[in-house]
SEDREN-469076 format. One record per residue (C-alpha): x, y, z; residue in three letters. Coordinates in pm, whole numbers, padded with zeros to 5 digits, always signed. Example, Ala and Ser with C-alpha at 12.3 -4.5 7.8 and 13.67 -1.06 7.14 Angstrom:
residues 2
+01230-00450+00780ALA+01367-00106+00714SER
end
This chain:
residues 1009
+03562+17794+01594MET+03279+17564+01491LYS+03011+17469+01740ASP+03114+17217+02003LEU+02977+16866+01953VAL+02876+16672+02262GLY+03000+16338+02132ALA+03330+16152+02174VAL+03493+15883+01963LEU+03681+15623+02168VAL+03926+15425+01954VAL+03993+15083+02105GLY+03755+14857+02294GLY+03980+14707+02559GLY+03932+14783+02927ILE+04061+15138+02873ALA+03813+15211+02596GLY+03529+15048+02789ILE+03600+15254+03102GLN+03633+15581+02908SER+03309+15511+02724SER+03112+15432+03039LEU+03242+15740+03222ASP+03161+15969+02931LEU+02818+15823+02865ALA+02729+15835+03235ASP+02843+16200+03238SER+02607+16312+02964GLY+02794+16259+02635PHE+02725+16052+02328LYS+02999+15792+02272VAL+03111+15597+01967TYR+03331+15304+02066LEU+03532+15176+01768ALA+03721+14846+01787GLU+03908+14669+01507SER+03839+14320+01646LEU+03495+14156+01623PRO+03434+14210+01996SER+03522+14456+02267ILE+03725+14329+02563GLY+04083+14357+02437GLY+04372+14171+02598LYS+04202+14156+02936MET+03946+13916+02788ALA+04229+13669+02725GLN+04359+13671+03083LEU+04277+13394+03325ASP+04309+13578+03657LYS+04427+13923+03764THR+04680+14011+04033PHE+04695+14070+04326PRO+04336+13963+04405THR+04325+13659+04173ASN+03985+13768+04047ASP+03869+13587+03735CYS+03954+13837+03461SER+03648+13773+03246MET+03421+13776+03550CYS+03515+14133+03641ILE+03536+14245+03277LEU+03210+14094+03146ALA+02974+14317+03352PRO+03145+14626+03212LYS+03123+14487+02859MET+02751+14421+02903VAL+02704+14766+03059ALA+02860+14915+02746CYS+02632+14718+02516SER+02322+14819+02714ARG+02401+15188+02749HIS+02166+15398+02534PRO+02440+15653+02470ASN+02721+15419+02365ILE+02726+15301+02006GLU+02964+15007+01970ILE+03131+14974+01630MET+03333+14652+01624THR+03524+14509+01328TYR+03584+14871+01232SER+03888+15078+01135ASP+03958+15451+01139ILE+04043+15575+00789VAL+04026+15956+00805ASP+04031+16242+01053PHE+03989+16616+01013LYS+03845+16921+01184GLY+03933+17113+01496GLU+03906+17061+01873PRO+03542+17038+01969GLY+03428+16957+01616ASN+03600+16671+01434PHE+03492+16460+01139SER+03612+16100+01159VAL+03555+15836+00891THR+03521+15475+01004VAL+03524+15168+00782ASN+03290+14906+00926LYS+03400+14579+00771ARG+03149+14325+00647ALA+03079+14034+00883ARG+02869+13857+00620PHE+02624+13794+00903ILE+02349+14047+00971ASP+02390+14176+01327GLU+02023+14268+01346SER+01920+13909+01272LYS+02188+13696+01433CYS+02068+13530+01754ILE+02414+13404+01853GLY+02310+13038+01842CYS+02636+12920+01683GLY+02476+12697+01420THR+02687+12857+01145CYS+03009+12764+01326ALA+02879+12419+01409GLU+02795+12341+01044LYS+03102+12512+00893CYS+03314+12238+00725PRO+03642+12430+00772VAL+03830+12232+01037ARG+04194+12229+01151LYS+04291+12497+00904LYS+04237+12831+01078VAL+04427+12911+01398PHE+04224+13058+01682ASN+04405+13386+01753LYS+04207+13446+02072PHE+04355+13124+02209ASN+04697+13230+02078GLU+04695+12977+01793ASN+04696+12683+02036LEU+04385+12540+01867GLU+04178+12583+01553TYR+03847+12753+01481ARG+03595+12746+01198ARG+03560+13003+00921ALA+03231+13106+01085ALA+03314+13202+01440TYR+03272+13428+01740ARG+03585+13563+01908LEU+03494+13414+02250PHE+03171+13299+02418PRO+03105+13624+02608GLN+03185+13842+02304ALA+03000+14170+02258ILE+02835+14194+02021PRO+02746+13823+02039SER+02706+13816+01660THR+02909+13558+01468PHE+03104+13649+01156LEU+03254+13475+00855ILE+03627+13482+00790ASP+03630+13566+00419LYS+03993+13460+00373ASN+03923+13105+00491ASN+03561+13053+00386CYS+03513+12777+00126ILE+03238+12971-00052PHE+03452+13282-00097PHE+03737+13065-00224LYS+03549+12825-00452THR+03198+12960-00491GLY+03060+12644-00327LYS+02938+12541+00021CYS+02705+12794+00196LYS+02640+12542+00474ALA+02613+12826+00724CYS+02344+12996+00516GLU+02152+12672+00469LYS+02131+12589+00840PHE+02105+12940+00995CYS+01767+12948+01178PRO+01755+13329+01171ALA+01837+13376+00801ASP+02122+13603+00915ALA+02398+13494+00673VAL+02452+13751+00397ASP+02734+13680+00152PHE+02654+14003-00034GLU+02727+14226+00264GLN+02978+14505+00190LYS+03210+14722+00395ASP+03044+15044+00505GLU+03205+15387+00540LEU+03056+15589+00826ILE+03134+15953+00903THR+03110+16060+01265LEU+03089+16417+01395ASN+03252+16428+01739VAL+03396+16694+01968GLY+03686+16488+02100SER+03871+16161+02043VAL+04023+15923+02297ILE+04288+15682+02173ILE+04282+15364+02380SER+04409+15130+02113SER+04576+14896+02355GLY+04894+14700+02335MET+05105+14499+02104GLY+05306+14208+02239VAL+05670+14147+02157PHE+05733+13852+01925ASN+06011+13651+02094PRO+06105+13471+01772SER+06322+13779+01712LYS+06542+13647+01995LEU+06644+13306+01861SER+06845+13220+02174ASN+06521+13156+02365PHE+06401+12903+02107GLY+06050+13038+02058TYR+05902+12878+01745GLY+06197+12638+01731ILE+06209+12452+02062VAL+05881+12275+02146PRO+05707+12389+02463ASP+05862+12733+02480VAL+05554+12954+02505VAL+05479+13320+02566THR+05313+13448+02879SER+04990+13529+02696ILE+04985+13174+02553GLU+05029+13042+02906PHE+04734+13258+03016GLU+04517+13073+02767ARG+04660+12738+02883ILE+04564+12826+03241LEU+04219+12955+03150SER+03913+12740+03203ALA+03786+12868+02868SER+04120+12804+02700GLY+04225+12531+02455PRO+04297+12274+02727TYR+04001+12346+02950GLY+04217+12489+03227GLY+04446+12186+03249HIS+04817+12268+03237ILE+04949+12073+02941LEU+05253+12102+02718ARG+05143+12208+02368PRO+05370+11955+02195SER+05237+11632+02350ASP+04955+11743+02585LYS+05146+11594+02882VAL+05128+11779+03217PRO+05466+11942+03293PRO+05641+11885+03625LYS+05892+12171+03602LYS+05816+12516+03461ILE+06054+12808+03411ALA+05963+13173+03357PHE+06215+13401+03187ILE+06154+13769+03254GLN+06224+14077+03042CYS+06190+13908+02703VAL+06160+14206+02473GLY+06198+14452+02759SER+06503+14621+02912ARG+06702+14520+02604ASP+06909+14784+02427ARG+07020+14547+02154SER+06672+14563+02001ILE+06595+14926+02096ASN+06367+14825+02381ARG+06534+14999+02672ASN+06213+15026+02870PHE+06040+14815+03132CYS+05700+14676+03041SER+05584+14742+03399ALA+05346+14445+03437ALA+05558+14141+03339CYS+05704+14063+03682CYS+05363+14060+03841MET+05183+13866+03569TYR+05459+13601+03581ALA+05420+13572+03958ILE+05043+13552+03912LYS+05070+13280+03649GLU+05310+13087+03870ALA+05076+13113+04170ILE+04773+13007+03967ILE+04970+12717+03816ALA+05058+12603+04170LYS+04691+12624+04262GLU+04615+12393+03968HIS+04900+12155+04048GLU+05053+12205+04397PRO+05348+11976+04320ASP+05470+12184+04025LEU+05834+12291+04046ASP+05843+12655+03928ILE+06142+12886+03886THR+06132+13252+03781ILE+06450+13398+03632TYR+06450+13774+03678TYR+06667+14086+03666MET+06468+14289+03920ASP+06128+14198+04062ILE+05929+14515+04010ARG+05644+14466+04255ALA+05573+14837+04299PHE+05193+14849+04308GLY+04941+14824+04588LYS+04974+14487+04764ASP+05219+14368+04495PHE+05503+14311+04743GLU+05278+14092+04958LYS+05185+13894+04649TYR+05553+13845+04566TYR+05630+13730+04920GLU+05336+13490+04908ASN+05477+13336+04590ALA+05805+13269+04768LYS+05621+13125+05067ASN+05439+12865+04854ILE+05764+12740+04705GLY+05813+12937+04384ILE+06186+12988+04332LYS+06334+13318+04219PHE+06680+13334+04062ILE+06832+13671+03978ARG+06961+13607+03628SER+06902+13676+03262ARG+06935+13332+03096PRO+07150+13323+02787THR+06952+13051+02607SER+06680+12788+02611ALA+06777+12475+02415GLN+06605+12148+02329LYS+06742+11865+02544HIS+06559+11541+02466GLY+06196+11590+02575ASN+06296+11880+02797GLN+06437+12229+02765ILE+06777+12326+02901LYS+06811+12679+03034ILE+07165+12812+03057ILE+07212+13108+03286TYR+07454+13302+03501GLU+07350+13353+03861ASP+07413+13677+04045ASP+07772+13569+04115THR+07827+13534+03736GLU+07875+13157+03761GLU+07749+12963+03458LEU+07478+12710+03542LYS+07200+12516+03370ASP+06873+12341+03455ASP+06614+12127+03274LEU+06244+12210+03244PHE+05936+12061+03081ASP+05784+12397+02988LEU+05937+12743+02953VAL+05726+13061+02967VAL+05872+13379+02813LEU+05742+13691+02988SER+05711+13908+02680VAL+05695+14283+02695GLY+05447+14529+02552PHE+05496+14728+02237GLN+05329+14977+02008HIS+05226+14758+01715ASN+05178+14848+01348GLU+04800+14884+01380LYS+04843+15140+01656ILE+05106+15321+01451GLN+04850+15358+01171GLU+04605+15516+01414ILE+04869+15757+01543ASP+04946+15860+01186ASN+04578+15921+01107ILE+04539+16145+01413PHE+04876+16317+01354ASN+05008+16199+01690LEU+05376+16215+01776GLN+05546+15902+01909THR+05843+15863+02142ASN+06165+15678+02067GLU+06000+15344+02146PHE+05695+15396+01924GLY+05444+15473+02199PHE+05215+15774+02167THR+05393+16078+02307LYS+05201+16264+02576THR+05252+16563+02803ASP+05501+16512+03089SER+05253+16613+03358PHE+04916+16534+03199ASN+04980+16197+03038GLN+04646+16199+02856MET+04728+16507+02645LYS+04871+16444+02300THR+05015+16696+02055ASN+04682+16704+01867THR+04446+16922+02068LYS+04118+16754+02148GLY+04271+16408+02106VAL+04359+16229+02429PHE+04536+15901+02498ALA+04512+15639+02770CYS+04632+15290+02846GLY+04927+15106+02700ILE+04932+15288+02367ASN+05101+15576+02554SER+05337+15351+02751GLY+05350+15023+02945PRO+05123+14996+03249LYS+04905+14746+03432ASP+04527+14733+03452ILE+04465+14972+03748PRO+04686+15239+03586GLU+04510+15179+03255THR+04164+15213+03411VAL+04273+15526+03598THR+04405+15685+03278GLN+04089+15584+03095ALA+03873+15773+03345SER+04119+16062+03330ALA+04102+16075+02949ALA+03722+16081+02979ALA+03761+16368+03223GLY+03982+16562+02981CYS+03733+16511+02697ALA+03432+16607+02907SER+03611+16920+03035ALA+03664+17027+02675LEU+03299+16961+02586LEU+03136+17058+02917ALA+02896+17316+02761PRO+02744+17042+02543THR+02679+16799+02827ARG+02341+16630+02790GLY+02261+16771+02444LYS+02304+16451+02241LEU+02209+16188+02496VAL+01884+16006+02545LYS+01748+15842+02860PRO+01738+15466+02888LYS+01393+15338+02808GLU+01272+15069+03045LEU+00940+14889+03039PRO+00690+14977+03306GLU+00764+14783+03621GLU+00528+14491+03670ILE+00344+14497+04003ASP+00375+14144+04141VAL+00220+14212+04478ARG-00035+13946+04567GLY+00085+13711+04293GLN+00199+13362+04392PRO+00574+13319+04334PRO+00678+13198+03989ARG+01049+13140+04013ILE+01304+13089+03737GLY+01637+12933+03835VAL+01935+12979+03601PHE+02257+12791+03668ILE+02592+12877+03512CYS+02867+12638+03397HIS+03114+12931+03396CYS+03305+12747+03125GLY+03454+12470+03334ILE+03506+12685+03644ASN+03184+12538+03781ILE+03091+12276+03522GLY+03408+12065+03554SER+03336+12006+03925VAL+02962+12050+03979VAL+02719+11828+03789ASP+02521+12126+03661VAL+02247+11925+03477PRO+02186+11733+03801ASN+02151+12060+03995VAL+01912+12193+03729VAL+01691+11887+03763GLU+01696+11926+04141TYR+01602+12295+04116ALA+01290+12199+03920LYS+01159+12016+04228THR+01181+12318+04457LEU+00870+12510+04567PRO+00722+12745+04303ASN+01004+12691+04051VAL+00841+12694+03708VAL+01161+12673+03504ILE+01522+12577+03572ALA+01782+12615+03301ASP+02159+12617+03250GLU+02398+12820+03038SER+02768+12811+02956LEU+02822+13172+03069TYR+02523+13337+03235THR+02695+13675+03217CYS+02725+13666+02836SER+02500+13892+02632ALA+02309+13607+02467ASP+02243+13440+02805SER+02115+13771+02941GLN+01876+13798+02647ASN+01766+13439+02703SER+01681+13515+03067ILE+01471+13814+02962LYS+01286+13602+02708GLU+01213+13330+02965LYS+01085+13586+03217ILE+00825+13687+02961LYS+00756+13336+02829GLU+00699+13182+03173TYR+00557+13493+03341ASN+00828+13478+03606LEU+00809+13711+03903ASN+01122+13593+04088ARG+01464+13503+03947VAL+01744+13301+04106VAL+02088+13281+03946ILE+02353+13036+04065ALA+02691+13137+03932SER+02984+13335+04071CYS+03013+13624+04315THR+02732+13877+04368PRO+03006+14131+04440ARG+03074+14175+04069THR+02765+14036+03899HIS+02457+14116+04105GLU+02407+14464+03948PRO+02437+14309+03602LEU+02166+14051+03665PHE+01944+14301+03846GLN+01956+14526+03540GLU+01867+14227+03322THR+01546+14148+03508ILE+01460+14519+03522ARG+01484+14532+03142GLU+01234+14246+03140ALA+00993+14449+03353GLY+01066+14311+03700LEU+01173+14509+04004ASN+01549+14477+04053ARG+01503+14327+04398HIS+01293+14033+04282LEU+01626+13859+04238PHE+01837+13626+04446GLU+02188+13503+04371MET+02399+13222+04512CYS+02769+13168+04461ASN+02843+12812+04349ILE+03191+12899+04223ARG+03400+13073+04494GLU+03194+12906+04769GLN+03171+12567+04606ASP+03348+12450+04290SER+03673+12635+04364TRP+03700+12512+04723VAL+03580+12159+04647HIS+03751+12108+04312MET+03873+11761+04416LYS+03533+11657+04554GLU+03278+11670+04268PRO+03006+11472+04448GLU+03023+11692+04758LYS+03043+12003+04539ALA+02729+11899+04351THR+02543+11836+04676GLN+02654+12171+04814LYS+02542+12345+04494ALA+02198+12191+04541LYS+02185+12319+04899GLU+02293+12669+04798LEU+02032+12676+04522VAL+01766+12549+04763ARG+01846+12818+05021MET+01840+13092+04759ALA+01516+12965+04612THR+01339+12939+04947LEU+01439+13296+05023LYS+01318+13400+04676ALA+00969+13283+04770ASN+00958+13565+05023LYS+01142+13850+04851ILE+00943+14159+04763GLU+00976+14443+04520GLN+01150+14738+04684LEU+01122+15099+04582GLN+01387+15369+04565LYS+01364+15734+04657ILE+01468+16003+04411SER+01670+16292+04556LEU+01808+16610+04405ASP+02187+16638+04363ILE+02400+16924+04492VAL+02628+17000+04196LYS+02934+17095+04396LYS+03260+16917+04478VAL+03440+16902+04810LEU+03814+16831+04774VAL+04004+16739+05090ILE+04377+16805+05054GLY+04567+17081+04876GLY+04865+16899+04728GLY+04902+16855+04355ILE+04630+16588+04360ALA+04381+16818+04531GLY+04479+17119+04319ILE+04438+16917+04000THR+04104+16776+04114ALA+03974+17124+04197ALA+04083+17272+03863LEU+03941+16982+03663GLU+03609+16992+03848ALA+03582+17362+03773GLU+03651+17295+03402LYS+03360+17054+03407GLN+03139+17333+03539GLY+03115+17245+03909TYR+03186+17486+04198PRO+03458+17351+04427VAL+03552+17375+04794TYR+03919+17292+04853LEU+04030+17223+05211ILE+04399+17220+05308GLU+04514+17168+05669LYS+04840+17359+05619LYS+04896+17726+05545GLU+05032+17658+05197LYS+04912+17463+04895LEU+05131+17212+04714GLY+05195+16934+04963GLY+05498+16718+04894LEU+05548+16878+04554LEU+05686+17183+04735ASN+05990+16968+04819GLN+06054+16838+04466ILE+06278+17052+04246HIS+06406+16813+03980ILE+06238+16553+03759LEU+06386+16273+03553LEU+06280+16434+03226ASP+06417+16778+03328ASP+06073+16936+03355GLU+06039+17204+03623ASP+05793+17087+03893PRO+05805+17414+04083GLN+05700+17614+03778LYS+05422+17366+03711TYR+05302+17396+04070LEU+05321+17777+04067ALA+05118+17790+03745ASP+04851+17561+03889ARG+04827+17760+04214VAL+04794+18083+04017GLU+04520+17923+03805GLU+04349+17807+04122LEU+04363+18147+04289ASN+04228+18323+03982SER+03925+18097+03964SER+03589+18238+04069LYS+03435+17893+04123ASN+03696+17747+04358ILE+03689+17847+04724GLN+04012+17758+04906VAL+04024+17701+05282PHE+04380+17702+05421LEU+04467+17601+05778ASN+04139+17413+05776SER+04018+17066+05853GLU+03706+16859+05810LEU+03542+16799+06145ILE+03224+16624+06031GLU+03070+16479+05716LEU+02705+16386+05704GLY+02456+16314+05431GLY+02494+16077+05139PHE+02589+16060+04774VAL+02466+16369+04594GLY+02383+16543+04922ASN+02683+16557+05155PHE+02694+16809+05438LYS+03040+16897+05564ALA+03151+17099+05864LYS+03497+17249+05837ILE+03699+17435+06095LYS+03927+17726+06010THR+04083+17859+06328GLY+03787+17917+06558ASP+03541+17948+06273LYS+03315+17658+06172ILE+03139+17658+05835GLU+02889+17420+05680GLU+02927+17324+05314LEU+02701+17124+05082ASP+02847+16902+04810ALA+02732+16623+04582GLY+03069+16446+04573ALA+03380+16431+04788VAL+03735+16374+04665ILE+04004+16264+04910ILE+04347+16397+04814ALA+04510+16413+05154THR+04855+16305+05040GLY+05103+16138+05270GLY+05397+16193+05500GLU+05755+16082+05438LEU+05910+15819+05658TYR+06151+15965+05912LYS+06444+15725+05934PRO+06569+15580+06259ILE+06834+15384+06068GLU+07187+15468+05955TYR+07256+15747+06211PHE+07000+15976+06049TYR+06982+16302+06242GLY+07324+16249+06400LYS+07541+16369+06114ASP+07470+16638+05856GLU+07613+16416+05581ARG+07328+16167+05630ILE+07008+16293+05463VAL+06694+16166+05294THR+06649+16175+04920GLY+06435+16489+04916LEU+06667+16665+05158GLU+06960+16585+04933PHE+06766+16704+04628GLU+06714+17043+04795LYS+07085+17068+04879LEU+07173+16985+04521MET+06920+17232+04383TYR+07073+17502+04606ASP+07428+17401+04497ASN+07522+17309+04853GLN+07644+16953+04806ILE+08004+16882+04903LYS+08253+16605+04823GLY+08282+16356+04542LYS+08158+16027+04688THR+07785+15971+04722PHE+07609+15659+04846CYS+07234+15592+04817PHE+07072+15316+05023ILE+06736+15201+04891GLN+06434+15063+05078CYS+06506+15248+05404VAL+06188+15202+05604GLY+06023+15001+05325SER+05984+14632+05240ARG+06035+14535+05602ASN+05817+14399+05882ASP+05692+14745+05977GLN+05614+14865+05622ASN+05596+14550+05407PRO+05544+14732+05081TYR+05742+14901+04805CYS+05723+15278+04806ASN+05734+15291+04427ARG+05895+15635+04400ILE+06229+15585+04577CYS+06424+15411+04300CYS+06330+15674+04042SER+06425+15947+04288GLU+06767+15790+04352ALA+06840+15742+03981VAL+06732+16101+03914LYS+06960+16241+04182ASN+07249+16019+04076ALA+07224+16148+03718ILE+07218+16509+03841LYS+07527+16447+04056ILE+07713+16309+03754LYS+07606+16606+03546GLU+07732+16847+03811LYS+08043+16651+03914ILE+08144+16416+03628PRO+08438+16264+03819ASP+08226+16182+04126SER+08177+15829+04260ASN+07810+15749+04297VAL+07687+15422+04450PHE+07326+15301+04463ILE+07277+15003+04697LEU+06950+14833+04611TYR+06740+14519+04652ARG+06542+14550+04326ASP+06584+14856+04106LEU+06219+14948+04040ARG+06249+15216+03773VAL+05950+15088+03578TYR+05791+15178+03245GLY+05960+15432+03019LEU+06175+15554+03312ASN+06393+15247+03262GLU+06594+15445+03007LYS+06719+15671+03287TYR+06853+15364+03470TYR+07053+15288+03156GLY+07165+15648+03134LYS+07288+15641+03494ALA+07488+15325+03428ARG+07640+15481+03116ASP+07746+15782+03322MET+07934+15557+03562GLY+07693+15521+03853VAL+07769+15199+04045PHE+07469+14979+04124PHE+07529+14715+04394ILE+07258+14464+04476ASN+07208+14350+04835TYR+06981+14091+04994GLU+06722+14169+05259GLN+06897+13931+05498GLU+07231+14109+05455ASN+07164+14484+05425PRO+07434+14751+05409PRO+07581+14856+05743GLU+07691+15208+05831ALA+07957+15299+06081LYS+08025+15642+06228LEU+08348+15641+06426GLU+08559+15944+06511ASN+08386+16147+06243GLY+08455+15885+05974VAL+08142+15763+05792LEU+08171+15417+05635THR+07915+15201+05456VAL+07988+14830+05421GLU+07801+14616+05168VAL+07854+14267+05030TYR+07920+14262+04656ASP+07799+13930+04518LYS+07994+13966+04195ILE+08324+14041+04366LEU+08226+13792+04637LYS+08350+14014+04915LYS+08251+14303+05136TYR+08343+14649+05011ILE+08374+14966+05214ASN+08249+15301+05086ILE+08348+15624+05258LYS+08077+15861+05134PRO+08083+16236+05165ASP+07703+16211+05149ASN+07489+15918+05257LEU+07141+15948+05104ILE+06860+15737+05250LEU+06580+15661+05005SER+06262+15678+05209VAL+05903+15665+05099GLY+05554+15733+05229ILE+05471+15600+05574ASP+05104+15648+05660GLN+05122+15464+05988ARG+05401+15611+06198THR+05343+15971+06091ASN+04986+16009+05975SER+04772+15724+06094LYS+04598+15918+06373PRO+04483+16178+06118ASN+04392+15924+05851PHE+04213+15695+06095ALA+04007+15988+06221GLU+03930+16104+05868LEU+03845+15748+05769SER+03582+15736+06043GLN+03440+16076+05954LYS+03403+15979+05589LEU+03306+15617+05660LYS+03564+15485+05416VAL+03822+15216+05501PRO+04200+15209+05532LEU+04417+14910+05448ASN+04667+14758+05690LYS+04936+15001+05579GLU+04721+15304+05655GLY+04638+15399+05295PHE+04278+15448+05189PHE+04121+15134+05046LEU+03951+15167+04709GLU+03638+14976+04602ALA+03824+14739+04369HIS+04197+14734+04300MET+04163+14659+03929LYS+03846+14815+03797LEU+03750+15080+04055ARG+04087+15228+04158PRO+03953+15578+04239VAL+03612+15483+04382ASP+03520+15386+04736PHE+03256+15134+04828ALA+03081+15436+04983THR+02904+15604+04693ASP+02996+15960+04606GLY+03344+15961+04765ILE+03652+15929+04547PHE+04025+15895+04596LEU+04347+16017+04437CYS+04717+16072+04499GLY+04941+15931+04768THR+04647+15895+05005ALA+04575+15592+04786HIS+04934+15469+04741TRP+05279+15613+04669PRO+05303+15731+04310LYS+05491+15959+04075LEU+05368+16308+03991ILE+05213+16224+03650PRO+05035+15925+03804GLU+04899+16146+04081THR+04770+16398+03828ILE+04606+16122+03622SER+04432+15983+03927GLN+04309+16328+04031ALA+04153+16388+03689ILE+04009+16037+03701ALA+03848+16106+04040ALA+03675+16412+03894VAL+03562+16210+03594SER+03408+15950+03821ARG+03246+16221+04036ALA+03099+16371+03720SER+02901+16052+03655THR+02701+16156+03962ILE+02708+16535+03941LEU+02600+16544+03577SER+02258+16411+03677LYS+01975+16614+03827ASP+01871+16348+04075SER+01983+16019+04221ILE+01796+15717+04347GLU+01868+15577+04692THR+01912+15205+04747GLU+01593+15006+04805GLY+01753+14787+05070ILE+01687+14993+05384VAL+01594+14928+05745ALA+01231+14923+05856ARG+01112+14957+06217VAL+00811+14772+06360ASN+00666+15039+06594PRO+00478+14779+06796VAL+00799+14606+06903ARG+01023+14912+06935CYS+01106+15013+07295THR+01309+15321+07202ALA+01617+15181+07373CYS+01839+15374+07131GLY+02084+15092+07050LEU+02012+15126+06681CYS+02074+15502+06697VAL+02401+15446+06882GLU+02530+15182+06641ASN+02419+15324+06306CYS+02739+15427+06121PRO+02543+15657+05886TYR+02335+15849+06143ASN+02028+15725+05958ALA+01814+15653+06267ILE+01683+15882+06535GLU+01428+15855+06813LEU+01109+16046+06745GLN+00768+16072+06903GLU+00506+15916+06677VAL+00142+15914+06785ARG+00237+15968+07144GLY+00501+15696+07153LYS+00876+15735+07121LYS+01020+15499+06858ILE+01315+15468+06623ALA+01258+15624+06281VAL+01475+15546+05977VAL+01579+15817+05731ASN+01571+15608+05413GLU+01778+15865+05225ALA+02067+15815+05467LEU+02028+15440+05523CYS+02284+15225+05341LYS+02127+14890+05424GLY+02426+14767+05626CYS+02204+14584+05879GLY+02387+14702+06192THR+02064+14824+06347CYS+01883+14498+06284SER+02170+14293+06425ALA+02179+14501+06745ASN+01806+14530+06809CYS+01718+14334+07123ARG+01346+14340+07047CYS+01365+14222+06684SER+01191+14547+06596ALA+01418+14634+06303VAL+01413+14441+05977ASP+01632+14498+05674LEU+01430+14493+05355LEU+01563+14220+05129GLY+01714+14045+05432PHE+01425+14018+05673THR+01424+13785+05971ASP+01175+13564+05791GLU+01389+13540+05478GLN+01710+13469+05668ILE+01530+13212+05885SER+01421+13025+05574LEU+01782+13003+05462ILE+01911+12890+05801ILE+01634+12638+05859ASN+01680+12498+05510SER+02047+12433+05581ARG+01971+12292+05928ALA+01720+12045+05787ILE+01975+11933+05526ALA
end
């Protein structure tokens, strides 16, 4: 084998490619990120909001895009195509064709003059805005594009067509236009490849009955995203494309291009139900009087907090009709939808706008990539991957993530992206750090003793802020504030060119404080702090105020009041900025070991993957046996053997010299901080202390124990897993089997979908039919949530004769047990009558219930680890979309059913992802602590001990200093939460960055106003 190369090629620059690239680069590997479009960002850049948090999609994506562009070990290659691939795992040669932009990236300043002067108008459709408007021949994909360089569309440029024009070249202030530029072939030497080439979208014109392309105002869901978006063609106003008139009635039709055998698309696209609900909710936020109807087959709200989101949509008046409409026809200025309701009665309704929820697909471009890398595809054209490790392809050393391997939503995509990075870094672990270079930052300017020179930068955020707040007025007001030497505005402050502009102005005006008024610090503060650090300022010489979520969004109907409030927010931030100081961080060594809590398949996978990356592992399991819930699973939908897989992994674990397993053990205490955790574990009567740099929670979950349907009172009534064991042992009896779904789920006690139950029921029903072909199998369900590629098994079950009967939450099935006779009664909406089933086996589909069974343990563990639980008792991640395996507490990560119910492959992906994220810490030799820490004034301190008692991080203790007992802060442990300062009765404790003086300035400023 050739020498391993410590570099990875990531193919595809959507959110999956971005996440993989950042994880790899932060873990010590050189990354080449190749994207065929002119900018990274992918489909997520086109979205308006994301469910279920309704975060602005671009606002949470842009910081990651900028982080990619700034990373010294990520080389972004946009407008580039893969043309050749050869070599062997660990040492590949990949040829990339970098297409000519006809604008020199090294010269372009992103000013847009070329597009402004380009005479091509109303000829070229803007694909980013889904052809709902036109663009010039010189263009940039979208304002926040990375790179921010413009390019010239050769196919539509007048000069390339006629030899005349060159207006862009004439007016370009940077002399960046180069009509002689040629395509460039580049050969890369990499050790691994990650395919994250994203998604194609079904073209609904193939289904003429829905009228797309024929009937005006029938649009796709991605087109409607752009209509909703503040940066879209209509500035965020909901207008019909045909006449630009606001619609009053909107219909959504689900499963267009999904769950359709007639066009060989017998799979569920997994995200369509939720993005339709999101679009409907956002549309109602825009126009509360909108009449919105969603036509659906099954609402597949199976993710974390998805069911709540669905219920909220119903509560605000969005109508849901279970139906697959037969057609959408032009009817005057409206659109008539003809449909059968769930009683099979033919009905119709008129709408002003119809949105087709189109499914995902593996497009031709992605197929080319698969062919180049010799990747197998499944029957639907998606990249085929391993049943258990869904990142592994048939080509060793080439991994896949995101939608190119199957439909999934953003959190699943991000999880798989981190997991793919983990697989690649495990392969190349010996080369870690060999090809990377440290980020070069200018020497930090010492501003101590200098009078404040403040720069205030105010963002329009497209029209998110600018359509409500009079931004120029606020800018002029900011100029009058104390020590403000410059106030400026920008369309998108988070865009790369705006970031560069801020750095230039810091130098030009000799600024030593920066205030930015834009959106939420939660997502953008680190981005802006890094910007001023690159300009030579300390990261903490920065203040941010939120004039979007706290102002323009809540006062969208009150522009004058919103403008006044923006001024007040800017004034408060600026007054505080006059008193902020540069704060210093402490560098601490990292313990390069991993502590994994939980020995189910998630914990086993995490331990094995961490070892592959070169880190010693401690694995703690409270029971006497490894495997967790997987010990109870004997059959899978795809006929793989889970018990063999588990046995192989346990054997691999036990043969490892770098993994120490503690059975019958529990964590009793966790101290320390990221990079330097100190754990105490108890095994029997023995207590041991362990050091680790990162902690992974993989504590699994407990199954709900039914109190419904006479469970425990008759041996014929069992749970799904109990029935699976009986079937595996050939102990099932009789010929009539009845499954009842959502037992203990989607109710007041557990108001969430358990995700796994429908797949389990379909799996068991198929196995029954295989064993007893003439059996009668009934599945009574509310929504059949067999999502993604598993939809085909739903079709298979129907073909085999399994009866699926839908019931409503208000009228669930009833069971009777009289004189030994078991009867289940359910209302059949198609037959319009109640039917009685006399099952030989009644199978209750139950899911994970963290509250009734496990909450005491999880609540206790939550407190020990200082990480939160959600209302349902599952651990709460840092961000549902973009940090699905991280906690807000640095250095602790999450995977498996401790996070949320999930299938085995999803659990394995998340476990590998958790290790990948942990590796971004463990791969470094040292880590810097946060500069925002508590400081004690010894003169005021009375050693009362309240701060010690209330500190959640044990960062304060009472010590004798110069003969006086006072509180002393361990800055390495302090997380800057402020609890000590808030509880101090003597005002002896200040929080750096949020001192009493600074906060008083803010409060007094508001009081005076």
